C-alpha positions in Angstrom: -35.4 65.6 17.0 -38.8 63.8 17.3 -39.6 60.2 18.0 -42.6 58.9 16.0 -45.0 56.6 18.0 -44.4 52.9 17.2 -41.8 53.7 14.6 -38.8 52.5 16.5 -36.7 55.2 14.9 -35.7 58.7 15.7 -36.6 61.0 12.9 -35.7 64.7 12.4 -39.0 66.5 11.7 -37.8 69.9 12.7 -39.5 72.9 11.0 -36.3 73.7 9.0 -36.0 70.2 7.6 -39.8 70.0 6.8 -39.6 73.3 5.0 -36.7 72.1 2.9 -38.4 68.8 2.1 -41.6 70.6 1.1 -39.8 73.2 -1.0 -37.6 70.7 -2.8 -40.3 68.1 -3.6 -43.0 70.6 -4.6 -40.5 72.5 -6.9 -39.5 69.2 -8.5 -43.1 68.2 -9.0 -44.0 71.5 -10.7 -41.2 70.8 -13.2 -41.3 67.0 -13.6 -44.9 65.9 -12.8 -46.7 64.0 -15.5 -49.5 65.7 -17.5 -52.2 63.3 -16.5 -55.7 64.1 -17.7 -57.3 64.0 -14.2 -54.7 66.5 -13.0 -55.7 69.2 -15.5 -57.6 72.3 -14.6 -61.3 71.8 -15.0 -61.4 68.1 -14.0 -64.5 67.5 -12.0 -64.5 65.7 -8.6 -66.2 62.8 -10.4 -63.2 62.6 -12.8 -60.8 62.5 -9.9 -62.9 59.9 -8.1 -62.9 57.6 -11.2 -59.2 58.0 -11.6 -58.5 57.0 -8.1 -60.6 53.8 -8.3 -59.1 52.9 -11.7 -55.5 53.5 -10.6 -55.5 51.0 -7.7 -53.0 48.3 -8.6 -53.0 49.4 -12.2 -50.3 51.2 -14.2 -51.1 54.7 -15.2 -50.5 54.0 -18.9 -53.4 51.6 -18.9 -55.7 53.8 -16.9 -55.5 56.9 -19.1 -57.5 55.6 -22.1 -59.9 53.8 -19.8 -60.5 57.0 -17.8 -61.0 59.1 -20.9 -63.5 56.6 -22.3 -65.5 56.4 -19.0 -65.6 60.1 -18.3 -66.7 60.8 -21.9 -69.5 58.3 -21.7 -70.4 59.0 -18.1 -69.3 62.6 -17.3 -71.3 62.7 -14.0 -72.3 60.1 -11.4 -76.0 60.3 -12.5 -75.0 59.2 -16.1 -73.3 56.1 -14.8 -76.1 55.3 -12.3 -78.7 55.5 -15.0 -76.8 52.8 -17.0 -76.7 49.1 -16.2 -73.9 47.5 -14.0 -73.2 45.2 -17.0 -72.3 48.2 -19.1 -69.9 49.3 -16.4 -68.3 45.9 -16.5 -68.2 45.9 -20.3 -66.5 49.4 -20.4 -64.0 48.3 -17.8 -62.7 45.9 -20.5 -59.3 44.4 -19.4 -58.3 46.9 -16.8 -58.1 44.3 -14.2 -60.0 43.7 -10.9 -63.4 44.2 -12.5 -65.3 44.3 -9.2 -64.1 47.9 -9.1 -66.4 48.6 -12.0 -69.4 47.4 -10.0 -68.2 49.5 -7.0 -68.0 52.6 -9.2 -71.5 51.9 -10.4 -72.7 51.4 -6.8 -70.9 54.6 -5.6 -72.5 56.6 -8.5 -75.9 55.4 -7.5 -75.2 56.3 -3.8 -74.1 59.8 -4.9 -77.4 60.3 -6.7 -79.4 59.0 -3.8 -77.6 60.7 -1.0 -75.7 63.7 -2.4 -77.8 65.1 -5.3 -75.6 63.5 -7.9 -72.4 65.0 -6.6 -69.2 63.6 -5.1 -69.3 64.4 -1.4 -66.7 66.7 0.1 -66.8 65.3 3.6 -64.4 62.5 4.5 -67.0 60.5 6.4 -69.4 60.8 3.5 -66.8 59.6 1.1 -65.9 56.6 3.4 -69.6 55.7 3.5 -69.7 55.2 -0.3 -69.7 51.6 -1.5 -66.2 50.3 -2.1 -64.4 53.4 -0.8 -61.7 52.8 1.8 -59.4 55.1 3.7 -56.9 55.7 0.8 -59.6 56.5 -1.8 -61.5 58.8 0.5 -58.4 60.7 1.5 -57.2 61.0 -2.1 -60.5 62.3 -3.4 -60.6 64.8 -0.5 -57.1 66.0 -1.3 -57.1 65.9 -5.1 -60.7 66.9 -5.9 -61.3 69.4 -3.1 -57.9 70.5 -2.0 -58.3 69.2 1.6 -55.5 68.5 4.0 -55.9 64.7 4.2 -53.3 62.0 4.7 -52.9 60.0 1.4 -50.7 56.9 1.8 -50.2 54.6 -1.2 -47.3 52.3 -2.1 -45.2 55.1 -3.6 -45.7 57.4 -0.7 -44.8 54.7 1.8 -41.6 53.9 -0.1 -40.4 57.5 -0.4 -41.1 58.2 3.2 -39.5 55.0 4.4 -36.3 55.9 2.6 -36.1 59.6 3.0 -37.2 59.9 6.6 -36.9 56.4 8.2 -33.8 55.2 6.4 -35.3 51.9 5.2 -34.9 50.4 1.8 -38.5 49.5 1.6 -41.6 49.9 3.8 -43.2 46.9 5.7 -45.2 44.5 3.5 -48.4 45.9 4.9 -49.3 49.5 6.0 -48.6 50.0 9.8 -49.9 52.8 12.0 -46.5 54.4 12.3 -46.4 55.1 8.5 -49.7 56.9 8.6 -48.5 58.9 11.6 -45.4 59.8 9.7 -47.3 60.8 6.6 -49.5 63.1 8.6 -46.6 64.6 10.4 -45.0 65.4 7.0 -48.0 67.2 5.6 -47.7 71.0 5.2 -50.2 72.9 7.3 -51.9 74.7 4.4 -54.6 72.8 2.7 -53.5 73.5 -0.9 -49.9 72.8 -0.2 -50.8 69.6 1.6 -52.8 68.4 -1.4 -49.9 69.2 -3.7 -47.5 67.5 -1.3 -49.5 64.3 -1.4 -49.5 64.1 -5.2 -45.8 65.2 -5.4 -44.6 62.5 -3.1 -46.6 59.9 -5.0 -45.1 61.1 -8.2 -41.6 61.1 -6.8 -42.1 57.4 -5.9 -43.5 56.5 -9.3 -40.8 58.2 -11.3 -37.6 58.5 -9.3 -37.7 56.6 -6.0 -38.8 53.4 -7.6 -38.8 50.0 -5.9 -36.2 48.2 -8.0 -34.0 50.9 -9.6 -34.2 54.2 -7.7 -32.7 57.1 -9.6 -30.9 58.8 -6.6 -28.8 60.9 -9.0 -31.8 62.9 -10.0 -33.7 62.9 -6.7 -34.4 66.4 -5.4 -33.9 65.3 -1.8 -31.0 62.8 -2.2 -28.7 64.8 0.1 -31.5 64.7 2.8 -32.4 61.0 2.4 -31.7 58.9 5.5 -31.4 55.7 3.4 -28.9 57.3 1.1 -26.9 58.8 4.0 -26.8 55.4 5.6 -25.2 53.8 2.5 -28.4 52.4 1.1 -28.7 49.4 3.4 -30.5 46.4 1.9 -34.0 45.5 2.8 -34.2 43.1 5.8 -37.9 42.5 6.2 -40.1 39.6 5.3 -39.9 38.2 1.7 -42.2 40.2 -0.6 -44.6 38.0 -2.6 -45.4 38.5 -6.2 -48.6 37.1 -7.8 -48.4 35.3 -11.1 -51.1 35.6 -13.7 -50.8 32.7 -16.1 -53.0 29.8 -15.2 -54.6 31.5 -12.2 -58.3 31.8 -11.4 -57.9 35.5 -12.2 -56.9 34.6 -15.8 -59.8 32.2 -16.2 -62.3 34.8 -14.8 -60.9 37.4 -17.2 -61.3 35.1 -20.2 -65.0 34.4 -19.3 -65.7 38.1 -18.9 -63.9 38.9 -22.2 -66.3 36.5 -24.0 -69.3 38.1 -22.4 -68.1 41.6 -23.3 -68.0 40.6 -27.0 -71.7 40.1 -27.3 -75.0 41.7 -26.2 -76.7 38.3 -26.2 -76.4 35.7 -23.4 -74.1 32.8 -23.8 -74.7 29.2 -22.9 -72.5 27.3 -20.6 -71.2 25.4 -23.6 -70.3 28.6 -25.4 -68.5 29.9 -22.3 -66.5 26.6 -22.2 -64.4 28.1 -25.0 -62.9 30.5 -22.5 -61.0 27.7 -20.7 -61.5 24.3 -22.3 -58.8 22.4 -20.5 -60.1 22.3 -16.9 -63.9 22.1 -16.7 -64.0 22.0 -12.9 -61.9 25.2 -12.4 -63.8 27.0 -15.2 -67.2 26.2 -13.6 -65.9 27.3 -10.2 -64.7 30.6 -11.7 -68.0 31.1 -13.5 -69.8 30.5 -10.2 -67.6 33.0 -8.5 -68.3 35.6 -11.1 -72.0 35.1 -10.6 -71.6 35.3 -6.8 -69.6 38.5 -7.1 -72.3 40.1 -9.3 -70.1 40.4 -12.4 -72.1 37.8 -14.3 -75.9 37.2 -14.3 -77.2 33.6 -14.5 -80.3 33.3 -16.7 -82.8 30.6 -17.3 -81.8 27.9 -19.7 -78.2 27.7 -18.4 -77.3 31.0 -20.0 -75.1 33.8 -18.7 -74.7 37.5 -19.4 -73.3 40.7 -17.9 -75.6 42.0 -15.3 -78.6 44.1 -16.5 
């Protein structure tokens, strides 16, 4: 038995249990993992990088066609860097959180400037790219280069909270103990560790879901601490859900949708059609888009996607 620092729970991480977990989950993934385009043989590190940025807070079903369009138009970092930021925003379409499009463009330019147009392999170099945080850097290191890196997303956190820690759900925000646990669970071999990361993510996405876990088809149900404890209810802080209708995000999205439909700048009057009912909020959202670099303000009270 081993106590994980700061976890508050005793967790069995014996070699025998780890080996069983690894074998069960990896075997399940080989059989049940989805055939996503960025997982296929021959996908470049750039393709993996784009998929990771696009997949943040976005369902995979929406990401696939966007990823295919992006990697067809811009198959390498240099291709995107040579185009305008506005075209990146235009191609992002309605994928959500459009600042990610600008960060991708900035990251591509940095790859051209610092790494001869290649996605860097080193974790520190990845972290130094614009808009890249700990999760994205680790995911690219693991999935593009087969490195042993600790990849912790929402799905990984939920699987490991249930299977190892016996909790219905993880804490609302990532805590150090979860990262420590995720590292402790990694296989020692680089290739196996990379496969383990994606397999646990897939298990959380398809089986160990937040609202309706399919414990009857889980490959590790008999080893799951939460299941063995009788599936106790979540007792942590209330989990917030963010609405969409009537929010500033919706207004910003409508303004961007108007600008994507034309190559010509639009006047403030024309943009008013995006949200005619609340002029003050619309103007505030437009100003925010300009401040974020998603919209360019031009002379004559006109606006366009950035050149």
